[in-house]
N, C-alpha and C positions, 0 to 999 in steps of 0.2 A: 544442619539444614537438609531437608529432603532432597533426594537426587533428582526429583522431577518438580519444578516450580509450578505453582498454580498459574493459570487454571487448567493446565494440562494434567493428564493421568498417566500412570506407568504404561510402558509398552507391553502389549500382550502378544505372544506368539504361540500358534497352535500348529501342530503337524498332523495331517490327515492323509495317509497313504502317500501319494507323490506330490501332495500340495502343502505349502507353508502358507498360513494366513497370519498376517500381522496387523494388529489393530492399535491405533492411537486415538486421542480425542477426536471424535467426529469423522474418522476415516478408517477405512480398511483396504489393505493391499493383499491380493492373492497372488501367489506364484505357483502355477500348476506345472510341475515337472519341468520348470524353466526358471532361470534367474532373472527374467524380466516379468513385470506384472501382467497377469491374464485378466485382472479385474481391479478397478480402483473405484471405490464408492466414497463419495463425499456429499454432504448436505442431503443425505438419504437418496442419492442418485448415482447411477452408474456413469462413469466418464467414458470408458473405453467402448468402441464399437467392436473391437476384436483385440486380442493380446498385443502388447508391444512386441516388437521383433527386431532382429537384426537381419536385414535382407541384403541381397547382393548378387553378384555374378562371378562365375569362374570362366576359364577358357573352355569349359565343357558345358556352359549354359547357366541357368539359375542356381544360386547357392542353396543347397538343400542340407539341413542339419539332420544327419542320421542318428545322432544321439544328443540328448539334452537332459539336464537334471539340476536339482537344487536341494540343498540340505541346510537345516538350521544349525548354525555353528555355535552361537552364543546368544543368550538372552539376559539382559539386565533391565532394571526398571527404566533406564533413560535410553536404551538402545538395544536392538536386535541385529545380529550379523548373520548373514546368509552367504554360503558358498555355492557357486553354480558353474555350469559348463555347457558348451555346445561343441559338437564335432562334426565335420563334414569331410568330404574327400580332399579338401583343400587346406583346411586350417582347423586349429582348436581355439575356442574363445573361452577364457576363464574370467569369471566375474566375482568380485567381493562386493556384497551389497550391505549397506548399513542404513537402517531405518531408525531415525531418532524420534524422540517423544513429541516433537512439534510437527511430525509428518514429513520431514525432510528425508529423502532417500538418496544416498550417495552410491554411484556405481563406479568401481574401478575395473575397467575392462582391459585385459591383456590378450593380444593375439599372438599365438605361438606356432611354429611350424610342426607339421606332422613328421614322423621319422621318414616315411615314404609316401608322400602325397601323390594322389592320382590326378589331381587337377591344380590349377594355379588361380589364386584369388585375384580378381580384377577390380571389383567394387564392393564397398561395404557401407550400407546406410543404416542408421537407427531410425525406426519409424514408429510413431505413436498415433494409432487410429482412434480419433475421438468421435463420439456421437455428435453429429452435426448440430442437434438442438442444444447441446451442452458446450458448444464452441462457437458462439455467436459474436463474441467480443475478443479483442486482442490488446496486448500491451507489450512493448519491448523497451529495452534500454541498452545503450544510451539513445535519447531522443534529441530533438533539436530545439533550442531556445526560441521562443516566440511562436511555436507551432504545437498542434496536438497530433501531428502525423504518426506519433509512436503509440497512439491509443485510438480505439475506435471499433467500428463494426467490421467483421470479417467480410472482405469483398466476395461477391459471388464467384469471381474468377480465382480466388485465392490470392497469395502474394509470395514474394521471395525476398530475401534479405541477405546482405553480407554477414559475416560472423557478428553475432550479438551475444553477450554473456547472459542476458536475461530475456526470456520470451514466455509470456503467459497467454493462455487461451481459456476461455470460460464463458460464463453468463453472469447475470446480475447477482447471483447468490453463491457462486463458487467457480472452480476451474482447476487448471493445472499449470504450475510453473516448471519450465525447463530451464536449466542453467549449466554453464561451464565457465571456468576461469580463463580459458584460452583455447585457441585452435592449434595448439602445439601437436604436431605429428599428423594433422589432417591434410588431406590431399584433394581439395575441392577443384574441379575443373574450371568452374566459373566462380570467381570471388564475389560476384553479386548474387549468387544463388547457393550460398553455403547452407542457409536455412530456407526450407520451403514449406508453405502450407497449401495443400492441394485438396481438391474435392474428389471423392471417389464414391458415388452412390450416396448411401446414408452416412458415410464417414467423412471426417475432415482429417487428413493425414498430415501430421507434422513430420517432415523428413529432414534428418540431419546428415549431411554429406561428409561422412568421416573419410572415406576413401573413394574417389572417382577413378583412380588408376591403381595398378598393383602396388602394394606396400613397399617402400624403398628399403625398409629393414625390418627384420623380426628377431626377437619379440618387439611388438609395438603396443604402447599403452595409451589409454584415453580415460579421462575422468570427467564425468558429467553427473547431473542429478535432476530429480523432479521433486515437486512438493504439491500435493493437492491442497486446494484452498476451499473454505476459509481455514486459517491455521489455528484459530482459537475462537471461542465464543465472544460475541460482541458483549462488552460490559453493559449491564442492565441500566446503569445510572449515567452513561456518557452524556446524555442531554443536560445533566445538571453540573458538569464540570465548569462551564462559564469562564472560559479562558480569555484573558485580555492581555495584549502585548503593549509594553511601554513603561514598565516600572523604572524608577529613577531614585537616586539618592535624595533624601530630604522631602520626598513626596508626602510623607506623614506630617510634615510641618508646612508645606507650601500651600498658601491659599489658592483657591480656584480663581480664574481670570475674572469672574463676575464681581469681585470685590466682597463677597460674603465671607463669613468666618470659616466656612467649610474648607477643609483641606483636600487636596487632590485624592489622597487615599480614602478620606471619608466619602468623597463623591463615588469613588469606585465601589466602595462597600455598599453605599446606598442604592446604587444601580444594580447590585446583585452579583458583582464579580466575585468568584470563588478561587480563581487561579490567576496569578499575575506572572508575567514573564519579564525578567530583567535581561535586556540584550547585552551585547558585547561590552558595553562601557562600565559594567560593574567592576572590571579590572583594566588597568591601563595597558596590559599585555594581552594581545588577541589570543583567545582560546587557552588562556592559562587558568590555573587553579588557586591562585593566591591573589590578594589585593592589598594595597597599602591604605585602604580605607575601611579597616576591619571594624572599627567602632560604629561607623555609619551603617555598614552592612548589617551588623547585629541589631542595631536600633530599628532598621527598616523590617528585618525579619520578625522581630518582636512585635512591632506595630501591625504588621500583616496578621500575625497569629492572634492578636487581641481582637481583630475584626473577622476572624474565621476565614482568612484568606491564605492560600498556599502561595509560596514564592518559588519559582523555578529560575535557575541561573543558566546563562548561555555557555555552551561548550561547542566547539566547532571542529573544522576539518583542516585547520591551518597551523603552521608553525610561524611565529612572528620573529622578525629580526631583532626585536626588543627582548625576546625571551633570554633569560640567563644562560640557557643551554645551547643557544644558536650555534656558536662557534664550535662547540664540542660535537654536536650531533647532526647538524643540517645536512651535510653531505651524505650521511648514512640513512637518513629517515625521510627525506623529502621525495615526493613523486618526481620521476624524471621521465622526459620524453625519450623516444628512440634516438633523437639527435643529442641527447645529454642536457637539454634545457630544462627549466623549472616550469611548473604549472601554476597558474593563479597569479599572485602578485598584488592582491588587494591592498589599497592604501587607506589608512585611517589615522586619526588623531588619538594620542600624541603621535607625531610622525614616525611611521614604521611601514614596512611591507610585509605582507603575509602570504606565504606560499603553501600550496596543498601538500599535506603530509600523508604518508602511507601507514596505515595501521598494521601492515605486515611487518613493519620495522619495529625496533625497540620502543618507538614512540607510543605504540598501542599500549604497552605495558605501563609506561610512564603516565600516559593520560588516564588510564583506568585507576591506577593507584592515586593519582592527583585528585580526580573526581571524588573518590570514596573518602580520602583524607579531608577534602574541603567540606564535605557534608558533615563529617564528624566535627570539624573545626568551627563551622559557622551555623549549622542547624537548619539549612533551607530544605525545601520539600521536594526537590526533584530537579531534573535537568531538561533544558531545551537544547537539542542537538541539531546544529546547523550543518546539514550535509554529511554528518558523521556516519550515517548508515550506508552511504554510497561507496562501493568498491571501485574507486577511481583507477582508470587505466594507468599502469605504471611500468617502467622499463628500468628501474633502479636495481641493477644486479647486486649491489652491495648488501641488500637485505633480501635477496631471493626472488625479486620480481623480474619480469621479462624472460624471454627465451631466445635462443639462437636457431635460425633455420639451418638447413643443410648447408647452405651457401654462406653462412656466417652472419646474415642480417639479423639485427635485433628487432624483436616484436614485443608489444606490450602484453601484459597479463592483467587480469582483474582479480584482486585478492579477496574473493568472496568468502572463503573459509576463515581467513584472518579477521575480517570485519565481523563475520558472524560469531566467531569466538569472542571478540571484544563485546559484542552486544549481548550475547548470552550471559557472560560473566557480570556485565553491569546489571542486567535484569535480575539475575539471581541474587545480587547484592541489595538492590534497591526495592524490588517488589515486595519482599516479605516485611519491609519496614514501612509500607504504605507510601513510598516515594514514587513520583510519577516520571515517566520517560516520554517526552514529547519530541518528535523528530520533524524537522523541516527539511524537505527535499523538493526538488522540482524535476519532473519527467521520470522519476525513479519509483517504482513499486516492486522492488526485488524482495520477494517474501522470505528468502534465507536470512535476511537481516531485518526486514520490516517486522517479522514475527515477534521480535523482542522489544517492541515499543508499545506504549499504551494508546497513543494516537499519533497522527501525522497531519502536517500542514502543507498543502500543495497549491500551486498556482502562480508562483513568482516568475515562471517563464513567460507569463503574459503581463509582466509589470511595465513594459515599455509602451502601453497603450494599445496593444494589439486587439483588445476586446472592445474598444470604443466603436461607436456607430452600430455595429450588428455583430455582437459577441458570438452568436451561434454559428456564424460563417467560419470563425477561427476555431471555435470550441463546440463541435456538434454534440448533441445530447448523448450519442453513443460513446463518444470519447469520454464524456463526463462519467457515464456509468462504468466504463472500464477502468479509469485511473483515479477518479476523484471522489468516489462514493464510499469505499472502504469496506462495505458489507461483503463484497465478494472475496476479500482477503481476510476478514475477521478483525479489522483494526479501524476504529472511527477516524474520519477525516474532517478537517475544516478547510475552507477555501481562503486563499489569501487575495486581498484586494488593495491595490494602491489606487486611490480615487483620483480621477482626472475630470472633475466637473467642468462643463455639464454633460460631456459625452460619455463618461464612464464613472459610475458611482456605486456604492454599496446597494442602492435600490435596484440597479440594472442586474447586478450579480445575484441578489436574493431571488429574482424572478426564476432562475434555473437551479440555484443551489438547494433552496428549500424543497423544491420538487423531489430531490434526492435524499432528503432527511439529513442535509449537510448544511451547517451554519457557517457564516462568514465570521472570521475572528476579528474583533475590533482592534484597531491600532490607535493607541492614545485614549484620552478620556473626554473627547468632545462628542460631536453629532453622531459619529459611527457607533460609539459605545451606547449612546442614548437610544439609537435605533435598535441595536441588538438587545439591549436590556428590555425593551418592551416586548420583543419576540420571546426572549427567555421567559419572561413573567407569564406571557399568554400560554406558553407551552407547559409551564409548571402548573398553572392554574387548571389547565385541562387534564393534566396527568399523562403526558405522552409516554412516560416511562412505563406505564401500565397499559398502554393502548396497543391495538393491532395497527400495524402500518400497512397501507394499501397504496403502492406507487402507481403512477400513471400507466406504466407499461403492462400491468397485470390486474387492473381493477375494473375492467369493462363490465363485469357482471354486477358491480355495485354502483358504478358512477358513470353517467353520460354527461358529455360537455360539448358545447358548440360555442364559437366557430372553430375551424380547424386549427388556428394558431393558439387556441386556449388549451391548457392542460391542467389536470387536477390530480394531486396526490392527497392522501388524507390519513389521519389517525382516528381510529374508531373505538369507541368504548360503549359498553352496555351497563348503565348504572340504574339500579332500582327499576329494571324492566324497560327503561327508556334508552334509545339509541342516540348517542351523542357523537358528533364528528368535529374534528378541527381540520379544516380543509386548507390546503395551499392551492390557491387558484391563481394561475399565471397567464398573462398575455405575452406570448413569445414573439410577437411581431415587433421588429425594431422601429417601425414607422407608423403603424396604424393603431389607433385606439380601438378598444373593443369592449363589448359587454358580454362576458362569459355567462352562458346559460347552463346551469348545473342542475342535474336531476339525480337523486339518490334512489337506489332500489329499496323498496319496502315489501314486507310480507303481507301486510294487511291490505284489504280492498281499499280502504281510505286511510290517509295519514295527514297529519298536520305538521308542517315543516316551519320551524322558526329559525331565522338566521340573522347574525349581526357580525360586523367587523370586530375581530377579537382584539385589535389594537386600539381603535378609536371608539368602539361601542356603537357606531352607526348601525341602525337597523337597515337591513337589506330587503328589497322587494322579493316576495315569494308569491307566485301565481300558479295554482294547480300543481303544486309540488316542485316547481322549477324556480331555482334561485338565480336572480339576476345580479351579476357582480361587475360594475363598471371598472375598467382598467385602462390606464394610459399605456402607450407602447413600452414593452419590456419592463413590466411591473407585476408584482404579485400583491395578493391580500390574503391575510389569515382570516378565515371565515369560521365562526363558531356556529354549529348547527345542532338543533335538537329535533328528532323525528318522533312524534307521538303517534303511534299506530293504533288504529281502531279495527279490531277484528270482530266481524259479525258474530252474534250468539249462535251457538251450535256448531261452530267450527273448531 
């Protein structure tokens, strides 16, 4: 197996005078006479307004680094390692920097005393000055269930947070993740302002309060990291994956409810499903890799394959009290709170309780081995990971989580590197075989682990009906662009909808999800699947895979729309000299119907525009190049448009 899995490319490192330049797929990090990046380029754009820095104060004034340097220590295809240093009158700072093939950069910072210091360190902050136009959106984790407060538009006044292990800032096409497993050794004066995002002219500064008071002991060590996004290219064919949730035993024999001879699996195939997910009940033991219904499972897999459908099986983040290993390993592998309690406790049939497990424990190795053995044993086509990519807060000292403060109090840690290692090894084993990794998570888009999935499914945090009535009050468009779109991370996303008619249905959700090139994943094989199947077919017929995508926030040179509550995103193709569009036209008012008036830019002096509803075939009114699209409140329509331009002779 190659040391660097697709679609990534080997790490390249170049030394020029006092500068080390490290390139990975889609991104370049420059270290100019310094072990912190002086430049980060992603999506063909510079992220930094000025170099990253360690700033601070001594008892003699501002911290000034009299010396700094960086050297390339080692280069391999999968990683480059740099060694660097700073020296001031008060302190020495040594850094070991590791840049991995997916763009993750790990910093191990150690502060050591000078033999004869001339000043005393008082404060030390890590600062990341981002260009303000490339830091318009934010996302952090953990978030809060039922809310989008952890994702959105960066406020004009900036914001402050208590310690968070994941913080991303960027824009719709890229950005930068900062992360740390814990605040061990940190000395923040205000626990509600451990992380700050502050505006400074043309820069947006991410400030990490490592020390707000003199270090209690030296040497002192801190580990943190960054990762420029997107982490990999969006797969060209993700529109054609057509994932549906709800596989079950016997569905290849079970007739549909309408009394016809068609089976449920036949109906799924007829409606265009290409990937089926079998949730937790494929095995009686939650999150386990064996079942006592092996014959039925193999029959289902074979039936899916005969119909050209891939089957993904569920694996999750819990250990079941019904698992054969429970009594042997539970105490050692479960997530523990600082009070010694367990996390989770989900109840399912057959009767069992399921508690959150930590992948830093030996269970990580057992689960990985179990998944790989199951794929060989049964022959399914990939995994659906429920919460597995999330590095849950853990204080179980039996497997190395948690830490003790100077006064002996136990604090949680977030095992980012352990979960990342699990996900990388799983990806390296499954991807070369064409197996899919689909992750379900809610409120979490931590790229150190998200990098190693093929797609993610987000939105269950709103499963309690929070989006009923007026969804964009709870989930603003900026929040959607930050967390639920996927292009900024390089990983396709689908949206999760639990329907609560009439107040909240898939139709409401599609009004804003499709504006972002994000589909709703159907649950089951009824009306929701039929709705999505029509959309899938319309997109395939148009050829969205080969089209340019022009979203509402940057298409004003091509599209005009009225009234204010109407928005349009579109796929554009030029075929045989004719411009064709597939428009997503949405009315985002939750209460008022509207007729969207859409006008497309044309190069010719005159143009004939023909438009129809791509789902129903209904011809839409077009007058003087303006398309009129009637819409109920919080609804969308897919509109197929052909623009036939007439250019006068001689031009």
